[in-house]
Structures are given as C-alpha cells and as structure tokens.
VODREN-826887 format. One record per residue (C-alpha): residue in three letters; z negated, x, y. Coordinates in nm, 4 decimals, decimal comma. Layout:
VODREN-826887
> resn_z_x_y
> ALA_Z_X_Y
...
//
This chain:
VODREN-826887
> resn_z_x_y
> UNK_-0,3084_-3,5646_0,0872
> UNK_-0,2279_-3,9064_-0,0677
> UNK_-0,2250_-3,9970_-0,4376
> UNK_-0,0437_-3,8403_-0,7308
> UNK_0,2355_-4,1002_-0,7345
> UNK_0,4020_-4,2870_-0,4299
> UNK_0,2128_-4,6407_-0,3777
> UNK_0,4273_-4,9205_-0,3060
> UNK_0,2091_-5,1045_-0,0804
> UNK_0,1350_-4,7894_0,1259
> UNK_0,4491_-4,5621_0,0963
> UNK_0,6863_-4,8490_0,0335
> UNK_0,5598_-5,0689_0,3251
> UNK_0,8508_-4,9816_0,5360
> UNK_1,0885_-4,8605_0,2708
> UNK_1,4681_-4,8769_0,3726
> UNK_1,6164_-5,2068_0,2453
> UNK_1,2787_-5,3031_0,1027
> UNK_1,3903_-5,6923_0,1019
> UNK_1,6178_-5,5747_-0,1780
> UNK_1,3524_-5,4177_-0,3995
> UNK_1,1941_-5,5468_-0,7119
> UNK_1,0357_-5,3936_-1,0215
> UNK_1,1882_-5,4208_-1,3719
> UNK_1,0339_-5,3375_-1,7023
> UNK_1,3096_-5,1722_-1,9251
> UNK_1,3343_-4,8779_-2,1666
> UNK_0,9817_-4,8555_-2,1776
> UNK_0,9418_-4,7916_-1,8085
> UNK_0,8697_-4,9859_-1,4807
> UNK_1,1620_-4,9267_-1,2594
> UNK_1,1988_-4,9745_-0,8862
> UNK_1,5413_-5,1346_-0,8337
> UNK_1,7089_-5,2359_-0,5272
> UNK_1,9792_-5,5080_-0,5619
> UNK_2,2222_-5,5966_-0,2762
> UNK_2,5245_-5,8031_-0,2302
> UNK_2,6531_-6,1241_-0,3999
> UNK_2,5655_-6,1860_-0,7733
> UNK_2,9224_-6,2802_-0,8287
> UNK_3,0588_-5,9593_-0,6799
> UNK_3,1767_-5,6712_-0,8987
> UNK_2,8643_-5,4805_-1,0045
> UNK_2,8194_-5,0995_-0,8582
> UNK_2,5613_-4,8797_-0,9853
> UNK_2,4342_-4,5897_-0,7601
> UNK_2,2189_-4,3246_-0,8846
> UNK_2,0303_-4,0736_-0,6623
> UNK_2,0066_-3,7020_-0,7166
> UNK_1,7007_-3,4758_-0,8100
> UNK_1,4075_-3,5173_-0,5731
> UNK_1,5433_-3,8081_-0,3934
> UNK_1,4927_-4,1886_-0,4361
> UNK_1,6571_-4,5226_-0,3423
> UNK_1,6191_-4,4244_0,0301
> UNK_1,9059_-4,1941_-0,0173
> UNK_2,1470_-4,4945_-0,0103
> UNK_1,9718_-4,6630_0,3161
> UNK_2,2867_-4,6375_0,5032
> UNK_2,5498_-4,6454_0,2295
> UNK_2,4181_-4,9145_-0,0023
> UNK_2,4315_-5,2049_0,2583
> UNK_2,8207_-5,1163_0,3365
> UNK_2,9147_-5,1193_-0,0460
> UNK_2,7146_-5,4503_-0,0644
> UNK_2,9768_-5,6286_0,1498
> UNK_3,2251_-5,5944_-0,1287
> UNK_2,9958_-5,5272_-0,4574
> UNK_2,6882_-5,6382_-0,6006
> UNK_2,4967_-5,2996_-0,5669
> UNK_2,2200_-5,1803_-0,8183
> UNK_2,0196_-4,8783_-0,7302
> UNK_1,7187_-4,7586_-0,9165
> UNK_1,4697_-4,4889_-0,8605
> UNK_1,5293_-4,2259_-1,1530
> UNK_1,2448_-4,2063_-1,3880
> UNK_0,9745_-3,9907_-1,2393
> UNK_1,1119_-4,0304_-0,8918
> UNK_0,9956_-4,2586_-0,6245
> UNK_0,8298_-4,5570_-0,7440
> UNK_0,9705_-4,5623_-1,1077
> UNK_0,7501_-4,4340_-1,3982
> UNK_0,8187_-4,0946_-1,5660
> UNK_0,9825_-4,0419_-1,8962
> UNK_0,7666_-3,8912_-2,1802
> UNK_0,8288_-3,5212_-2,2170
> UNK_1,0443_-3,5844_-2,5469
> UNK_1,2896_-3,8014_-2,3522
> UNK_1,3139_-3,5854_-2,0430
> UNK_1,6586_-3,4481_-2,0664
> UNK_2,0038_-3,5384_-1,9416
> UNK_2,0911_-3,7379_-2,2560
> UNK_1,7407_-3,8898_-2,2477
> UNK_1,7827_-3,9868_-1,8855
> UNK_2,1200_-4,1420_-1,9444
> UNK_1,9885_-4,3524_-2,2456
> UNK_1,6977_-4,4704_-2,0109
> UNK_1,9678_-4,5809_-1,7385
> UNK_2,1548_-4,7599_-2,0118
> UNK_1,8476_-4,9389_-2,1255
> UNK_1,7910_-5,0529_-1,7640
> UNK_2,1500_-5,1884_-1,7507
> UNK_2,1069_-5,3836_-2,0762
> UNK_1,7876_-5,5368_-1,9649
> UNK_1,9777_-5,6409_-1,6211
> UNK_2,2702_-5,7610_-1,8267
> UNK_2,5001_-5,5636_-1,6167
> UNK_2,8164_-5,3873_-1,6985
> UNK_2,9123_-5,1924_-1,3590
> UNK_3,2825_-5,1697_-1,2878
> UNK_3,2008_-4,8662_-1,0581
> UNK_2,9416_-4,5926_-1,0849
> UNK_2,8620_-4,3738_-0,8246
> UNK_2,5949_-4,0782_-0,8336
> UNK_2,4858_-3,7849_-0,6188
> UNK_2,4319_-3,4410_-0,7415
> UNK_2,2349_-3,4691_-1,0698
> UNK_2,2891_-3,8404_-1,0593
> UNK_2,6493_-3,7870_-1,1147
> UNK_2,5845_-3,5918_-1,4339
> UNK_2,3681_-3,8748_-1,5729
> UNK_2,6563_-4,1048_-1,5135
> UNK_2,9084_-3,8783_-1,6671
> UNK_2,6783_-3,8375_-1,9838
> UNK_2,6351_-4,2093_-1,9765
> UNK_3,0023_-4,2469_-1,9896
> UNK_3,0466_-3,9965_-2,2591
> UNK_2,7854_-4,1559_-2,4829
> UNK_2,9287_-4,4985_-2,4585
> UNK_2,6300_-4,6366_-2,2359
> UNK_2,8826_-4,7746_-1,9741
> UNK_3,2674_-4,8130_-1,9235
> UNK_3,3314_-4,8270_-1,5616
> UNK_3,6830_-4,8362_-1,4192
> UNK_3,5891_-4,5691_-1,1683
> UNK_3,3033_-4,2971_-1,1466
> UNK_3,2395_-4,1288_-0,8088
> UNK_3,0521_-3,7966_-0,7922
> UNK_2,9074_-3,7302_-0,4661
> UNK_2,8733_-3,3532_-0,4640
> UNK_2,8165_-3,3804_-0,8202
> UNK_2,6181_-3,1174_-1,0358
> UNK_2,8357_-3,1281_-1,3161
> UNK_2,8981_-2,7669_-1,4055
> UNK_2,6584_-2,4856_-1,4849
> UNK_2,5361_-2,2549_-1,2230
> UNK_2,7270_-1,9429_-1,2211
> UNK_2,6257_-1,6183_-1,3875
> UNK_2,2389_-1,5413_-1,4266
> UNK_2,1621_-1,8623_-1,2270
> UNK_2,2520_-2,0725_-1,5321
> UNK_1,9690_-1,9361_-1,7209
> UNK_1,6973_-1,8471_-1,4402
> UNK_1,7158_-2,1779_-1,2595
> UNK_1,6049_-2,4093_-1,5490
> UNK_1,3706_-2,1446_-1,6808
> UNK_1,2070_-2,1144_-1,3483
> UNK_1,1870_-2,5092_-1,3167
> UNK_1,0544_-2,5196_-1,6640
> UNK_0,7728_-2,2566_-1,5599
> UNK_0,6661_-2,4539_-1,2597
> UNK_0,6898_-2,7828_-1,4400
> UNK_0,4577_-2,6498_-1,7024
> UNK_0,2019_-2,5177_-1,4394
> UNK_0,0061_-2,8345_-1,3405
> UNK_-0,0908_-2,6704_-0,9999
> UNK_0,2511_-2,6088_-0,8943
> UNK_0,3390_-2,9823_-0,7735
> UNK_0,0122_-2,9962_-0,5797
> UNK_0,0896_-2,6728_-0,4101
> UNK_0,4227_-2,8081_-0,3013
> UNK_0,3073_-3,1207_-0,2125
> UNK_0,0451_-2,9599_0,0097
> UNK_0,2773_-2,7654_0,1879
> UNK_0,5704_-3,0493_0,2518
> UNK_0,5266_-3,1011_0,6296
> UNK_0,8013_-3,1928_0,8526
> UNK_0,9248_-2,8555_0,9287
> UNK_0,9196_-2,7479_0,5626
> UNK_1,1246_-3,0516_0,4725
> UNK_1,3606_-2,9985_0,7329
> UNK_1,4172_-2,6330_0,6285
> UNK_1,4641_-2,7463_0,2776
> UNK_1,7278_-3,0135_0,3936
> UNK_1,9166_-2,7724_0,6175
> UNK_1,9440_-2,5199_0,3163
> UNK_2,1677_-2,7814_0,1589
> UNK_2,4139_-2,7738_0,4625
> UNK_2,2936_-3,1075_0,5833
> UNK_2,1365_-3,2478_0,8743
> UNK_1,9306_-3,5679_0,8633
> UNK_1,7758_-3,7829_1,1354
> UNK_1,4067_-3,8067_1,1712
> UNK_1,3862_-4,1299_0,9482
> UNK_1,5726_-3,9622_0,6777
> UNK_1,3453_-3,6302_0,6887
> UNK_1,0349_-3,8496_0,7009
> UNK_1,1379_-4,0250_0,3776
> UNK_1,1761_-3,7110_0,2019
> UNK_0,8583_-3,5677_0,3194
> UNK_0,6811_-3,9004_0,2379
> UNK_0,8009_-3,8405_-0,1261
> UNK_0,7519_-3,4557_-0,1391
> UNK_0,3779_-3,5101_-0,0442
> UNK_0,3084_-3,6739_-0,3758
> UNK_0,2670_-3,4289_-0,6849
> UNK_0,4066_-3,6720_-0,9305
> UNK_0,7419_-3,7148_-0,7621
> UNK_0,7474_-3,3240_-0,7379
> UNK_0,6660_-3,3181_-1,1020
> UNK_0,9449_-3,5702_-1,1656
> UNK_1,2094_-3,3562_-0,9886
> UNK_1,0779_-3,0494_-1,1534
> UNK_1,0871_-3,1858_-1,4948
> UNK_1,4254_-3,3162_-1,4667
> UNK_1,5628_-2,9598_-1,3565
> UNK_1,3657_-2,7991_-1,6326
> UNK_1,5373_-3,0034_-1,8988
> UNK_1,8717_-3,0069_-1,7640
> UNK_2,1432_-2,8726_-1,9977
> UNK_2,4609_-2,8526_-1,8177
> UNK_2,6443_-2,6245_-2,0616
> UNK_2,6561_-2,9016_-2,3036
> UNK_2,7984_-3,1348_-2,0451
> UNK_3,0431_-2,8814_-1,9497
> UNK_3,1639_-2,8454_-2,3058
> UNK_3,2261_-3,2263_-2,3311
> UNK_3,3213_-3,3163_-1,9957
> UNK_3,6995_-3,2874_-2,0906
> UNK_3,6639_-3,6063_-2,2990
> UNK_3,5825_-3,7952_-1,9868
> UNK_3,8935_-4,0468_-1,9611
> UNK_3,7157_-4,2538_-1,6813
> UNK_3,8998_-4,2379_-1,3594
> UNK_3,7005_-3,9977_-1,1448
> UNK_3,6681_-3,9186_-0,7718
> UNK_3,4842_-3,5995_-0,6756
> UNK_3,3683_-3,6467_-0,3081
> UNK_3,2792_-3,3028_-0,1905
> UNK_3,0953_-3,1991_0,1527
> UNK_3,2714_-2,8872_0,2700
> UNK_2,9483_-2,7519_0,4003
> UNK_2,7571_-2,8004_0,0829
> UNK_2,5415_-2,5028_0,0165
> UNK_2,3531_-2,6458_-0,2850
> UNK_2,6869_-2,6632_-0,5039
> UNK_2,9974_-2,4801_-0,4081
> UNK_3,2647_-2,7181_-0,2983
> UNK_3,5293_-2,5182_-0,5054
> UNK_3,3602_-2,6009_-0,8174
> UNK_3,4933_-2,9654_-0,7797
> UNK_3,8394_-2,8404_-0,7400
> UNK_3,8234_-2,6320_-1,0626
> UNK_3,6599_-2,9253_-1,2521
> UNK_3,9434_-3,1554_-1,1362
> UNK_4,2028_-2,9333_-1,3297
> UNK_3,9982_-3,0040_-1,6428
> UNK_3,9709_-3,3698_-1,6144
> UNK_4,2583_-3,6104_-1,7483
> UNK_4,2040_-3,8595_-1,4559
> UNK_4,0461_-3,6934_-1,1507
> UNK_4,0867_-3,6199_-0,7806
> UNK_3,9048_-3,4353_-0,5001
> UNK_3,8214_-3,5960_-0,1562
> UNK_3,6981_-3,3056_0,0728
> UNK_3,4668_-3,4029_0,3832
> UNK_3,4583_-3,1385_0,6202
> UNK_3,1618_-3,0546_0,8359
> UNK_2,9242_-3,2481_0,5985
> UNK_2,6708_-3,0815_0,3392
> UNK_2,5064_-3,1750_0,0148
> UNK_2,3942_-3,4975_0,1523
> UNK_2,7108_-3,6140_0,2814
> UNK_2,6590_-3,9632_0,1813
> UNK_2,3432_-3,9820_0,4093
> UNK_2,4915_-3,8133_0,7023
> UNK_2,8112_-4,0237_0,7158
> UNK_2,7631_-4,3359_0,5030
> UNK_3,0389_-4,4920_0,6771
> UNK_3,3033_-4,2401_0,5745
> UNK_3,1724_-4,2265_0,2279
> UNK_3,1923_-4,6005_0,1959
> UNK_3,5541_-4,6166_0,3260
> UNK_3,6465_-4,3535_0,0693
> UNK_3,4817_-4,5397_-0,2208
> UNK_3,6247_-4,8599_-0,1307
> UNK_3,9818_-4,7316_-0,0954
> UNK_3,9723_-4,5810_-0,4390
> UNK_3,8241_-4,9007_-0,5904
> UNK_4,1169_-5,0829_-0,4644
> UNK_4,3634_-4,8060_-0,5893
> UNK_4,1971_-4,8359_-0,9309
> UNK_4,2646_-5,2036_-0,9397
> UNK_3,8951_-5,3093_-0,9174
> UNK_3,9220_-5,5076_-0,5940
> UNK_4,1961_-5,7328_-0,4380
> UNK_4,4503_-5,5066_-0,2181
> UNK_4,3277_-5,6700_0,1066
//
C-alpha cells in the first residue's frame, strides 16, 4: 500500500485538469486548488462531497470554465489538502476554513455549487456571512438529517471508526477496483473506468479515508436544518432520480421550506449525477445563472 497521504508527484502525476492545479496557504492549511477560465469572468466556487476531491469535477469544471472563473479546492483532509485540527473539524469549522481560502484568494463568488456534503458547507458559509453569492446550486445536497435512528447512528458510527486509528488502514487495504465499483454503484451511479480508478487511488490512502470519516463524525445537520429557513440565497436543488445515498424526495420537501428555491430532477442518474452527465448539469447551471441575472441573456 502507498503512503498515508496522497502524494502529488506520484498520485497527482496524471490528475484530471492538472494544468489548472496550484497549492495555496490559507486558514492555516496548505490547499490543493484548481482554477480554470478567464480571470475576468464571474467567479464560481465548486465544493466536492465527502470522500471525493477535485477529480469529481473533471468533466463539469472545464464546461463551466467557458463562462466562469472556476475555483475548486480539495476540502480539508481530502485529496491533496491538509487536514483540519480536531477542534475545527465540524461543519462550521469547514465553512470557516473555506471562507479563509476565499479571502486569501481575494474572491467573492457570484455562484457557488456543491455536491452532497459540499452543498452543506456552502449553505453554512452563506448563513454565517462567509459568502454572498447570487445563486447556490446543491447537487444531490446532504442538507437535512438522516431519517429516524440513522441521524444518530451514522455520525456515531463514523466517530467510532474515526477514533480507531486502525480503521482507515483496513479500509485502504481493501480498496481494490471491485470494492470501489460496488461502493459507487451503491450510490445509484455508474462511472467509467477512469472515474473508478481515481476514487480507488484516493481510498488507498489512510489519511484520505480518515479525512472523510472525520468529516462525517463531526457533521451536525440538525443545527443546519434548524437554521436553513434563513437562507435567502436563490437556490437550485439538482437531484439525481436514482440517488440511493440521499432520497430525492428530501429535496422537494426542503424546497418548500426555503424562501427562494426550486428543484431540477435528473432521471436515470444517481448520487454522482454531475460525474455521470456533466454536460446536462452544466447546461442546467448556466440556464439558472442566466435566469438569476448573473450572465448576459445570450
């Protein structure tokens, strides 16, 4: 098995959109950030979900970069970005860290888009005043607590696994191609061979696994759920109809609680819809951006 953390020279040698990558010191961390598009274009922030990294945007980011200045970091503890200290490893702590990165980059995004847990970070960031975009896009967003006992059991289980230093190594040892494919298919998505290999490459590193577990272990969606009615930002909830990780109907229920939101359903796509059909997702985001007045009509 390779090292504890992914190594940029080795694991990032053929990283998707590698030419757009750079490393930035911000909020006490060294971040891996990808930037694409014209520096004069409206800035757009992309945040991936738990267990992923910037590779999750390999198809979508270049399409959006034709119109926007796209900024996509690896979240703390994921991919090639440093982990947060234990005391800052929470949803508000992650949002503050992302806010610190934006301040260092001197960027105020007009549009923010996040997948799954990345969407939750963006909502928290907006609620706490760390960003004021004209549009927030949640891609299969993990924005409400799991139903029933799962809301208690899942974070508790993740916490137990995170606190056991052996767990990430065991997971990493077992992360072969068939295991990763089963994991991805369990979300309702089907990825090509390169997409599966990129996840396998990350999951083979205990530090990346620990980063994902630590994020889940400290996730407080109940507080976000209580606060989310204050989100006045125009919000688009893009939902994969075959998502097996987050029930699509939760987005429709959430829409009714938000003052300025609508749902876009993508049939026959799963939790990683933006990786399965980046062209469809890009077209929806661009259309909504124009409707929000962020882009010229043409």
